[in-house]
BADRENDREN-124777 format. One record per atom (N, C-alpha, C, O): x, y, z. Coordinates in steps of 0.1 Angstrom, whole numbers, plus 5000, padded with zeros to 4 digits. Example, Ala and Ser with C-alpha at 12.3 -4.5 7.8 and 13.67 -1.06 7.14 Angstrom:
% residues 2
513249435078/512349555078/513249675078/514249675085/512849785071/513749895071/512950005079/513450115080/
This chain:
% residues 106
500949885000/500050005000/500950125000/501850145008/500650214991/501550334989/500950454998/499650464999/501750535003/501350655010/501450765001/502450794994/500350844999/500250954991/499751074999/498751065006/500451184997/500051315004/498751364998/498751394986/497751385006/496451435001/496551564994/495851584984/497451654999/497551784992/498151774978/498051874970/498751664975/499351644962/498351604951/498551624939/497251544956/496251494946/494851544948/494051524938/494451594959/493051624962/492851784961/493751854965/491651824957/491351964958/491352014972/490951934981/491652134974/491652194988/490352184995/490252155007/489252204988/487952204994/487552054999/486952045009/488051954991/487851814996/488651785008/488151715017/489851835009/490651815020/490051875033/490051815043/489451995031/488752065043/487551975047/487351965059/486851915038/485751835042/486251705049/485651665059/487251645044/487851525050/488351565065/488251475074/488851675066/489451715079/488351725090/488651715102/487051745086/485951745095/485851605102/485351595113/486251505094/486051365099/487351305105/487351235115/488451335098/489751275102/490851385101/491651385091/490951465111/491851575110/493251525114/493551495126/494151515105/495551475107/495751325108/496851285111/494751245106/494851095107/495151045094/494851105083/495650915094/495850845081/494450785077/493750735086/494150785064/492950735059/493250635049/493950655039/492550515050/492750415039/491550425030/490450425034/491850435017/490850435006/490850304999/491850274992/489850225001/489850084995/489650094980/489250194974/490149984973/490049974959/488549964955/487749914963/488249994942/486949974937/486649824937/487649744935/485449784938/485149634939/485649564926/486149454926/485449634914/485849574902/487349564900/487849484892/488149634908/489549624908/490149524917/491349484916/489349474927/489849374937/490149244930/489449204921/491149174935/491449044930/491148934940/491148964953/490748824936/490448714945/491648664952/492748684947/491448594963/492548544971/493348444962/492848364955/494648464962/495548374955/495748414940/496548344933/495148514936/495248554921/496648614918/497048604907/497248674927/498548744925/499748654927/500848694923/499548544934/500648454937/500348314932/499248284926/501248224934/501048084930/500547994942/500447874940/500248064953/499847984965/498547904962/498547784966/497547954956/496347884953/496647764945/496047654947/497347774934/497747664925/498547564933/498347444931/499447604941/500347514948/499447424958/499747304959/498547494965/497647414974/496747324967/496447214972/496347354955/495447264947/496247144943/495747034943/497547164939/498347044935/498646964947/498546834946/498947024958/499146944971/497946864975/498046744978/496746924974/495546854978/495246744969/494846634973/495446764956/495246654946/496246534949/495846424948/497446574952/498446464956/498046394968/498146274969/497546464978/497046404991/495946304988/495946184993/495046344979/493846254976/494346134968/493946024971/495246154959/495846044951/496545944960/496345814959/497345994970/498045904979/497045834988/497245714992/495945894992/494945835000/494245724992/494045614998/493945744980/493345644971/494245534969/493845414966/495545554969/496545444967/496845374980/497745284981/496145404991/496245325003/496945385015/496945325026/497445515014/498045575026/496945615036/495845655032/497145595049/496145635059/496145785061/497045855058/495045825067/494945965071/496046015080/496546125079/496345925090/497345965100/498745975093/499446075096/499045885084/500345895077/500446025069/501446095069/499346055062/499246175054/499446305063/500046395059/498746295074/498746415083/500246435088/500646545089/500946325091/502346335095/503246385084/504046475087/503046335072/503846375061/503746515057/504646585053/502446565057/502146705053/502046805064/501746915062/502346755076/502246845088/500946915089/500847035092/499846835087/498446885089/497746805099/498146695102/496646855104/495846785113/495046675106/494746695094/494646575113/493946465106/492646525101/492146485090/491946615108/490746675103/490946755090/490146755081/492146815088/492446885076/492646785064/492146815053/493246675067/493446575057/492046525053/491846505041/491246495062/489846445059/489046545051/488346505042/489246675054/488546775047/489046785033/488246785023/490346775031/490946775017/490446655009/490046664998/490446535015/489946415009/488446435004/488146394993/487646485013/486246505010/486046604999/485246574990/486846714999/486746814988/487246754975/486546774965/488346684975/488846624963/487946514957/487746504945/487346444966/486446334962/485246404955/484746354945/484746514961/483646584955/483946644941/483146634932/485146694940/485646744927/485646634916/485146654905/486146514920/486246404911/484846364907/484546334895/483946364916/482546324914/481846424904/481146384895/482146554906/481546654898/482146644884/481346664874/483446614882/483946594869/483346474862/483046484850/483146364869/482546244863/481046274859/480646234849/480346354868/478946384865/478846474852/477946454844/479746574851/479746654839/480146584827/479646614816/481046484828/481446404816/480246324812/479946314800/479546264821/478346184817/477346264811/476646234801/477046384817/476046484811/476446524797/475646524788/477746554795/478146604782/478046494771/477746514760/478346364775/478246254766/476746224763/476446194751/475846244772/474446214770/473846324761/472846304753/474446444761/473946554753/474446534738/473746584729/475546474736/476046454723/475246344715/475146354703/474646254722/473946144715/472746194708/472046114702/
């Protein structure tokens, strides 16, 4: 977040109005809603977590226990269970959409 001096960019009459509410204090002006980015959009964190979660699900499906996965990934058992549940749901949704698209083609 950049610091900008109000006197450099705002008209004097607007500064006087603002001083009625925040005289000498710092004021945060939020971005417009259409300018905001979703969580993880600016970094690779979201993609990295998605890959990790898919890997956890694959390892679970190949026979690793929840406890072993929790130990390997330094996560709580409940977190591993949540990831497995979410990934299973994603897989089911992919399968459902594939079946739907095939039935529409016929």
